[in-house]
C-alpha positions as CSV (number, residue, x, y, z in Angstrom):
1,X,123.3,142.7,70.1
2,X,123.6,146.1,68.3
3,X,122.8,145.9,64.6
4,X,125.7,146.0,62.1
5,X,125.9,147.8,58.8
6,X,124.0,145.9,56.2
7,X,121.5,144.3,58.6
8,X,117.8,144.5,57.8
9,X,115.8,145.3,60.9
10,X,112.2,146.1,61.7
11,X,111.8,149.2,63.9
12,X,109.1,151.1,65.7
13,X,109.7,154.9,65.5
14,X,109.0,156.5,68.9
15,X,110.1,160.2,68.5
16,X,112.1,162.6,66.4
17,X,115.7,163.7,66.9
18,X,116.9,167.2,66.4
19,X,117.1,167.7,62.7
20,X,114.1,165.5,61.8
21,X,115.3,161.9,61.8
22,X,113.1,159.2,63.4
23,X,114.3,157.6,66.6
24,X,113.9,153.8,67.2
25,X,115.6,151.2,69.4
26,X,116.9,147.8,68.4
27,X,117.8,145.7,71.4
28,X,118.0,149.0,73.5
29,X,120.4,150.4,70.9
30,X,119.4,153.8,69.4
31,X,118.9,153.8,65.6
32,X,118.2,157.0,63.6
33,X,116.0,156.5,60.5
34,X,115.8,159.4,58.0
35,X,112.4,159.9,56.6
36,X,110.5,158.1,59.4
37,X,108.0,159.8,61.6
38,X,106.8,158.8,65.1
39,X,104.2,156.0,64.9
40,X,105.7,154.3,61.8
41,X,106.8,150.7,61.8
42,X,109.4,150.3,59.1
43,X,111.8,147.8,57.6
44,X,115.2,149.5,57.3
45,X,118.7,148.8,56.3
46,X,121.5,149.8,58.7
47,X,124.0,152.0,56.9
48,X,126.4,153.1,59.7
49,X,127.0,152.2,63.3
50,X,128.9,154.1,65.9
51,X,129.6,153.5,69.6
52,X,126.4,155.2,70.8
53,X,124.0,154.8,67.9
54,X,123.3,153.5,64.4
55,X,121.9,155.1,61.2
56,X,119.5,153.4,58.8
57,X,117.4,154.1,55.7
58,X,113.9,153.0,55.0
59,X,113.3,150.0,52.7
60,X,109.6,149.7,53.4
61,X,107.0,151.3,55.6
62,X,105.1,148.4,57.2
63,X,102.6,150.4,59.1
64,X,102.3,154.2,58.4
65,X,101.8,156.6,61.3
66,X,98.5,158.4,61.8
67,X,100.5,161.6,61.7
68,X,102.1,160.9,58.3
69,X,100.9,163.0,55.4
70,X,101.7,163.1,51.7
71,X,104.4,165.6,50.9
72,X,103.2,168.6,48.8
73,X,106.5,169.7,47.2
74,X,107.4,168.0,43.9
75,X,111.1,168.0,44.9
76,X,110.7,166.2,48.2
77,X,112.5,163.0,47.1
78,X,115.6,164.7,45.8
79,X,116.0,168.1,47.6
80,X,117.5,168.4,51.0
81,X,115.7,171.6,52.0
82,X,112.7,170.2,53.9
83,X,113.0,167.2,56.3
84,X,109.5,167.2,57.9
85,X,107.1,167.3,54.9
86,X,105.8,163.8,55.7
87,X,104.7,165.0,59.2
88,X,101.6,167.0,59.8
89,X,102.1,170.6,60.7
90,X,100.4,170.2,64.1
91,X,102.7,167.3,64.9
92,X,105.7,169.3,63.8
93,X,104.8,172.0,66.4
94,X,104.4,169.4,69.1
95,X,107.8,167.8,68.5
96,X,109.5,171.2,68.2
97,X,108.2,172.2,71.6
98,X,109.3,168.9,73.0
99,X,112.8,169.4,71.7
100,X,113.0,172.8,73.3
101,X,112.0,171.4,76.7
102,X,114.5,168.6,76.4
103,X,117.3,171.0,75.5
104,X,116.5,173.2,78.5
105,X,116.6,170.2,80.7
106,X,119.6,168.3,79.3
107,X,121.8,171.2,78.1
108,X,120.6,174.0,80.3
109,X,120.1,171.8,83.4
110,X,116.9,173.6,84.3
111,X,114.1,172.2,86.4
112,X,110.6,173.2,87.4
113,X,110.0,175.6,84.6
114,X,107.0,176.4,82.5
115,X,107.0,176.7,78.7
116,X,104.2,178.5,76.9
117,X,102.5,176.7,74.0
118,X,104.3,177.1,70.7
119,X,102.8,179.5,68.2
120,X,102.3,178.2,64.7
121,X,101.5,179.9,61.4
122,X,98.2,180.1,59.7
123,X,99.8,179.2,56.3
124,X,103.1,177.4,56.7
125,X,104.2,177.8,53.1
126,X,106.0,180.4,51.0
127,X,107.0,182.3,54.2
128,X,110.8,182.8,53.6
129,X,112.0,186.3,52.7
130,X,115.5,185.0,51.9
131,X,116.6,182.1,49.7
132,X,120.1,180.9,48.9
133,X,120.4,178.9,45.7
134,X,123.6,177.2,44.4
135,X,124.8,176.8,40.8
136,X,125.7,173.3,39.5
137,X,126.2,171.2,36.5
138,X,124.1,168.3,35.2
139,X,125.6,165.1,33.8
140,X,125.1,166.4,30.3
141,X,126.8,169.7,31.1
142,X,123.7,171.8,31.5
143,X,123.7,174.7,33.9
144,X,121.6,174.1,37.1
145,X,120.4,176.6,39.7
146,X,118.6,175.3,42.8
147,X,119.2,173.6,46.2
148,X,121.6,170.8,47.1
149,X,120.6,167.2,46.7
150,X,119.7,165.5,50.0
151,X,123.0,164.3,51.6
152,X,125.3,165.8,49.0
153,X,127.3,169.0,48.8
154,X,128.4,168.4,45.2
155,X,125.1,167.8,43.4
156,X,122.4,170.5,42.8
157,X,118.7,169.9,42.2
158,X,116.9,172.3,39.8
159,X,114.1,173.5,42.1
160,X,111.7,175.0,39.7
161,X,109.1,175.8,42.4
162,X,110.3,175.8,46.0
163,X,107.3,176.0,48.4
164,X,109.3,177.8,51.1
165,X,109.9,180.8,48.8
166,X,107.4,183.1,47.3
167,X,106.3,182.8,43.7
168,X,108.2,186.0,43.0
169,X,111.4,184.6,44.4
170,X,111.0,181.5,42.3
171,X,110.5,183.6,39.3
172,X,113.7,185.5,40.0
173,X,115.6,182.3,40.3
174,X,114.3,181.1,37.0
175,X,115.1,184.5,35.4
176,X,118.7,184.3,36.5
177,X,119.1,180.7,35.4
178,X,117.7,181.5,31.9
179,X,119.9,184.6,31.5
180,X,123.1,182.8,32.5
181,X,122.4,180.0,30.0
182,X,121.7,182.5,27.3
183,X,125.0,184.3,27.9
184,X,126.9,181.1,28.1
185,X,128.1,181.5,31.7
186,X,129.5,178.4,33.4
187,X,129.1,177.3,37.0
188,X,132.0,177.1,39.5
189,X,133.3,173.6,40.0
190,X,133.6,172.6,43.6
191,X,136.2,170.0,42.8
192,X,138.4,171.6,40.2
193,X,137.8,175.2,41.3
194,X,137.2,176.6,37.9
195,X,134.2,178.5,36.5
196,X,132.3,181.6,37.4
197,X,128.8,181.2,38.9
198,X,128.6,180.1,42.6
199,X,125.5,181.2,44.5
200,X,122.4,183.4,44.1
201,X,120.8,185.0,47.2
202,X,117.3,186.3,46.8
203,X,116.0,188.7,49.5
204,X,112.5,190.1,49.5
205,X,111.0,193.0,51.4
206,X,107.5,191.8,52.1
207,X,106.1,195.1,53.3
208,X,107.9,197.3,50.6
209,X,107.9,194.9,47.6
210,X,111.6,195.3,47.1
211,X,113.5,192.3,45.5
212,X,117.2,192.2,46.0
213,X,119.3,189.7,43.9
214,X,122.9,189.1,45.0
215,X,125.0,187.0,42.5
216,X,128.1,185.4,44.0
217,X,130.9,184.7,41.4
218,X,134.5,183.8,41.4
219,X,135.5,187.1,39.6
220,X,134.1,190.1,37.7
221,X,133.0,189.4,34.2
222,X,132.1,191.5,31.1
223,X,128.5,190.3,30.7
224,X,127.4,191.8,34.1
225,X,125.4,194.7,32.7
226,X,123.6,192.5,30.1
227,X,122.8,189.9,32.8
228,X,121.4,192.5,35.2
229,X,119.2,194.1,32.4
230,X,117.9,190.7,31.3
231,X,117.0,189.6,34.8
232,X,115.3,192.9,35.7
233,X,113.1,192.7,32.6
234,X,112.1,189.1,33.4
235,X,111.4,189.3,37.2
236,X,111.2,193.0,38.0
237,X,113.9,193.0,40.7
238,X,114.6,196.4,42.3
239,X,118.3,195.7,43.1
240,X,121.0,193.5,41.5
241,X,124.5,193.2,42.7
242,X,127.6,191.0,42.2
243,X,129.8,189.7,45.1
244,X,133.2,188.2,44.4
245,X,134.3,185.1,46.3
246,X,137.6,184.0,44.9
247,X,138.4,181.5,47.7
248,X,137.7,177.8,47.6
249,X,135.1,178.1,50.4
250,X,131.7,177.0,49.2
251,X,129.8,179.7,50.9
252,X,127.8,182.9,50.0
253,X,130.5,185.3,51.2
254,X,132.9,187.6,49.6
255,X,133.8,191.2,48.6
256,X,130.8,193.3,47.6
257,X,128.1,193.6,46.5
258,X,129.0,195.7,43.5
259,X,125.7,197.2,42.6
260,X,124.6,197.0,38.9
261,X,121.0,198.1,39.6
262,X,119.2,199.8,42.4
263,X,120.2,200.4,46.0
264,X,122.5,198.3,48.1
265,X,119.7,197.5,50.6
266,X,116.0,196.5,50.7
267,X,113.3,198.2,52.6
268,X,111.3,196.5,55.3
269,X,108.9,197.5,58.1
270,X,108.8,195.5,61.3
271,X,107.3,196.2,64.7
272,X,106.3,199.7,63.7
273,X,109.7,200.9,62.4
274,X,111.2,201.2,58.9
275,X,114.4,199.4,58.2
276,X,117.0,199.5,55.4
277,X,118.4,196.0,55.3
278,X,121.9,195.7,53.7
279,X,122.6,192.7,51.4
280,X,124.6,190.7,54.0
281,X,122.8,191.7,57.2
282,X,120.9,189.2,59.3
283,X,117.1,189.5,59.5
284,X,114.5,187.0,60.6
285,X,113.6,185.0,57.5
286,X,109.9,184.6,58.4
287,X,108.5,188.1,58.1
288,X,105.0,187.1,59.3
289,X,106.1,185.3,62.5
290,X,108.9,187.9,63.1
291,X,106.1,190.4,64.1
292,X,104.8,187.9,66.6
293,X,108.3,187.1,67.8
294,X,109.2,190.8,68.4
295,X,105.9,191.5,70.1
296,X,106.6,188.6,72.5
297,X,110.2,189.8,73.2
298,X,109.1,193.4,73.8
299,X,106.4,192.1,76.2
300,X,108.9,190.0,78.2
301,X,111.3,193.0,78.3
302,X,108.5,195.1,79.9
303,X,110.4,198.4,79.1
304,X,109.7,201.3,81.5
305,X,109.5,204.8,80.0
306,X,111.3,206.0,83.1
307,X,114.2,203.6,82.9
308,X,116.8,202.6,80.2
309,X,117.3,199.2,78.6
310,X,119.9,197.2,76.7
311,X,119.8,195.1,73.5
312,X,122.5,192.5,73.1
313,X,123.5,191.2,69.7
314,X,121.4,194.0,68.2
315,X,122.2,193.5,64.5
316,X,120.8,196.3,62.4
317,X,118.6,197.5,65.2
318,X,115.4,195.8,64.2
319,X,114.5,195.1,67.9
320,X,116.5,198.0,69.4
321,X,114.4,200.7,67.7
322,X,111.0,199.3,68.8
323,X,112.4,199.0,72.3
324,X,113.5,202.6,72.2
325,X,109.9,203.7,71.5
326,X,109.0,202.3,75.0
327,X,112.1,202.8,77.1
328,X,113.8,206.1,78.2
329,X,117.1,205.1,76.6
330,X,118.5,202.0,74.8
331,X,122.1,200.9,74.6
332,X,122.6,198.3,71.9
333,X,125.8,196.2,71.3
334,X,126.9,194.3,68.2
335,X,130.3,193.1,67.3
336,X,129.9,193.6,63.5
337,X,130.7,197.2,62.5
338,X,128.7,196.9,59.3
339,X,125.6,196.1,61.2
340,X,126.1,199.0,63.6
341,X,126.5,201.4,60.7
342,X,123.1,200.1,59.3
343,X,121.5,200.4,62.8
344,X,122.6,204.0,63.1
345,X,121.2,204.7,59.7
346,X,117.9,203.0,60.6
347,X,117.7,205.2,63.8
348,X,118.1,208.3,61.7
349,X,115.5,207.0,59.2
350,X,112.9,206.7,62.0
351,X,114.0,209.9,63.9
352,X,114.8,207.9,67.0
353,X,117.5,209.6,69.1
354,X,117.3,207.8,72.5
355,X,119.3,204.8,71.3
356,X,123.1,204.3,71.2
357,X,124.7,201.6,69.0
358,X,128.2,200.3,69.9
359,X,130.4,198.0,67.8
360,X,131.9,196.0,70.7
361,X,132.1,192.5,72.0
362,X,129.2,191.6,74.2
363,X,131.0,189.1,76.4
364,X,132.5,191.6,78.8
365,X,129.1,193.1,79.4
366,X,127.7,189.6,80.1
367,X,130.5,188.9,82.6
368,X,130.1,192.2,84.4
369,X,126.5,193.4,83.7
370,X,125.1,196.8,84.5
371,X,121.7,197.5,86.1
372,X,119.2,197.9,83.3
373,X,115.6,196.9,84.0
374,X,115.4,194.9,80.8
375,X,118.0,193.2,78.6
376,X,116.5,191.6,75.5
377,X,118.7,189.6,73.1
378,X,118.2,189.1,69.4
379,X,116.5,185.6,69.1
380,X,117.8,182.6,67.3
381,X,121.4,183.8,67.4
382,X,123.9,181.0,67.9
383,X,126.3,183.4,69.5
384,X,124.2,183.5,72.6
385,X,125.9,180.9,74.8
386,X,124.6,179.1,77.8
387,X,126.9,181.1,80.0
388,X,125.2,184.3,78.7
389,X,121.8,183.2,80.0
390,X,123.2,181.9,83.3
391,X,124.8,185.3,83.9
392,X,121.6,187.2,83.1
393,X,119.4,185.1,85.3
394,X,121.9,184.8,88.2
395,X,120.5,186.3,91.5
396,X,122.2,189.5,92.6
397,X,123.8,190.2,89.2
398,X,122.8,193.9,89.4
399,X,125.3,194.5,92.2
400,X,128.3,193.1,90.3
401,X,131.1,195.4,89.3
402,X,133.5,195.2,86.3
403,X,137.2,195.6,85.9
404,X,137.3,196.3,82.2
405,X,136.0,199.2,80.1
406,X,132.3,198.8,79.2
407,X,131.6,198.2,75.5
408,X,130.4,201.8,74.9
409,X,133.0,203.6,77.1
410,X,135.0,206.3,75.5
411,X,138.2,205.1,73.8
412,X,140.3,208.2,74.4
413,X,143.6,207.7,76.2
414,X,142.4,209.5,79.3
415,X,139.6,206.9,79.9
416,X,140.7,203.8,77.9
417,X,142.3,202.1,80.9
418,X,141.4,201.8,84.5
419,X,144.0,203.1,87.0
420,X,145.1,200.4,89.5
421,X,144.1,201.4,93.0
422,X,147.1,201.5,95.3
423,X,145.6,203.7,98.0
424,X,142.2,205.0,99.0
425,X,143.0,208.4,97.5
426,X,143.8,206.8,94.2
427,X,140.5,204.9,94.3
428,X,138.5,208.0,95.0
429,X,140.1,209.7,92.0
430,X,139.5,206.9,89.6
431,X,137.6,207.8,86.4
432,X,134.1,206.5,85.6
433,X,131.8,206.5,82.7
434,X,128.2,207.6,82.7
435,X,126.2,205.3,80.4
436,X,122.7,206.6,81.1
437,X,121.9,203.7,83.5
438,X,124.2,204.6,86.4
439,X,127.8,205.5,87.0
440,X,130.1,202.7,85.9
441,X,133.2,202.7,88.1
442,X,136.1,200.3,87.4
443,X,137.1,198.1,90.2
444,X,140.6,197.8,91.4
445,X,143.2,195.6,89.7
446,X,143.5,192.3,91.4
447,X,146.2,191.9,94.0
448,X,147.3,188.7,92.3
449,X,148.4,190.7,89.2
450,X,150.3,193.3,91.2
451,X,152.1,190.5,93.1
452,X,153.0,188.7,90.0
453,X,154.6,191.8,88.5
454,X,156.7,192.3,91.7
455,X,157.6,188.6,91.8
456,X,158.9,188.8,88.2
457,X,161.0,191.9,88.9
458,X,162.4,190.5,92.2
459,X,163.2,187.2,90.5
460,X,165.1,189.1,87.7
461,X,167.2,191.0,90.2
462,X,168.0,187.8,92.2
463,X,169.0,186.0,89.0
464,X,171.3,188.8,87.9
465,X,173.1,188.8,91.3
466,X,173.5,185.0,91.5
467,X,177.1,183.6,90.8
468,X,177.7,181.9,87.5
469,X,177.1,178.1,87.4
470,X,180.1,175.8,87.8
471,X,181.8,174.5,84.7
472,X,180.7,171.3,83.2
473,X,183.0,168.4,84.0
474,X,183.2,165.8,81.3
475,X,185.0,162.5,81.4
476,X,188.0,161.8,79.2
477,X,188.5,158.6,77.3
478,X,191.1,157.5,79.8
479,X,188.7,157.9,82.7
480,X,190.0,161.1,84.2
481,X,188.0,164.3,84.3
482,X,188.9,167.9,83.8
483,X,186.9,171.1,83.6
484,X,185.8,171.8,80.0
485,X,187.3,168.6,78.7
486,X,185.4,167.0,75.7
487,X,185.8,164.5,73.0
488,X,188.1,165.2,70.1
C-alpha cells in the first residue's frame, strides 16, 4: 500500500533523480527524499503523495552511504543553491552521466549509442563567473542580500561566503549590502510590492579581471552616484549599472542598465578570441570548463577550410568566431537582436570578416536545412528542442528544399516572397539567394493552398447567386401558421 502523508517509513536510497533528490521505493511506490544519497538507509516522514510518487524528508540517517561526504559550505542547511554537497564529486559525475544516458533513451528514444566519459574539474569550487543575489528583509527589519532559502521564494539567506562564487564576487556582494544599509535603502517586498532593491547580478571576466555589477531596482533613486562610488572603493568593480524592473515579476530583468561607472560590458577571452559581453547576454558560467566545452564542440564540427559552416543559437558569437577561424565561411543565427549586435561587434574586435550574423528564428532553418558540412549549436540552451536534433541527424537531410525565405535572405520586396510556380517558365524564372553554401531556391507553393483559394472564391460566387432562403413560418397561438407571424 502506498505511504500516506505523515507516515514514518524506512527507505533504502538506490539512485538520484534529476535535480538531486534521492530515489527509493516503498512497496514498489516511488518516494523522492531530499538530501539523501544513493546507499543511504534513512528514516523519513512522507510530506506529500501524488498518483505516481511521494515526497519525504529525512528524520534520521540510519546507515550513511560510503559516498556521503561532509558538506563544506557553511550555508548548506539553509541555502537552496547547492543540492549535491553531501555527495562526493566523483559520484556526482557518475550520476550526471547516468542521467544523460537515461534522458537520451527515455526522451530521445535513442538506442545503441555510445557516450564518452564525462569530464570533471580539477577544482570544483569558486568556478562561476556570474552570480545572481536577491535582496530581502530579516524578521527584525534588517536588509539581507544573498540567495533564497531552500524551498522558499520569499525568504533570503545572507550568504557571506558562497563557495560557487569567487572571493572577489563575494567581496562585491558584501560591499553592495553594506553601502545600501549605510544609505538607508530598503528592499522590494515580494508580497506588498513596495520598496526599491530587488536583485544584484555580479559578472566577472576571468581572463581580463573585469567586474560588472548590475543592480536591479524598482525605479531610479537619488543615491545612485553615492552608492556606485562607495561600492567601487570597497571592491574595485570596473562597471556599475542600474536596471529598472517596475513590474511585479520577481526576476532580474528590466530596462537598462543605466551605467554609473565604466563600460556596459565586460571583457573575456575564450577559445582564442576576445569578447565584449553585454550585461544581459548569455555566456557559459564556468569559464574553465567552457574552454574544454568549446574545444570539444569544434572538434565534433570538424570544420573544413574549403567549406562553409553554420552556428545555430549563436548568441554573442563566442563559438561562431572560433569556428570562423577554421571554416571558409560561417553563417550564424540568433533570434535576439541585441545578441546579434554584440556578435557583430565581437567580429570587428577580432578582425574576422568571414562570418555573417542574422537576427532570425532558427526553426525554419531546422525544418528546411541547407547543405553545410558542420552545424554546431550553442550548448546547454533550452531552446534546442528534440525535433531540432532529429532534423539534423535525419538521413538525406541535405537534399531537402525549403518553401520559405532562409533566415539570412534579403528582406527587400523583390526577394522577400517566393513566387508561386504556375508553369515551368515561371519556375525557371523564380528568384534564389546565394548564401555562400549553395544556391537556395524556393520550392513551389503547395497545390493544396492554390486549390483552397480557388475553392473559397468559387464558393463565394455560388453563394452570391443562390436564391434567398424561404421565410420562417411560425405558429400562431390559435394553431394556424402564417409567414413572418410571431408572438405579440
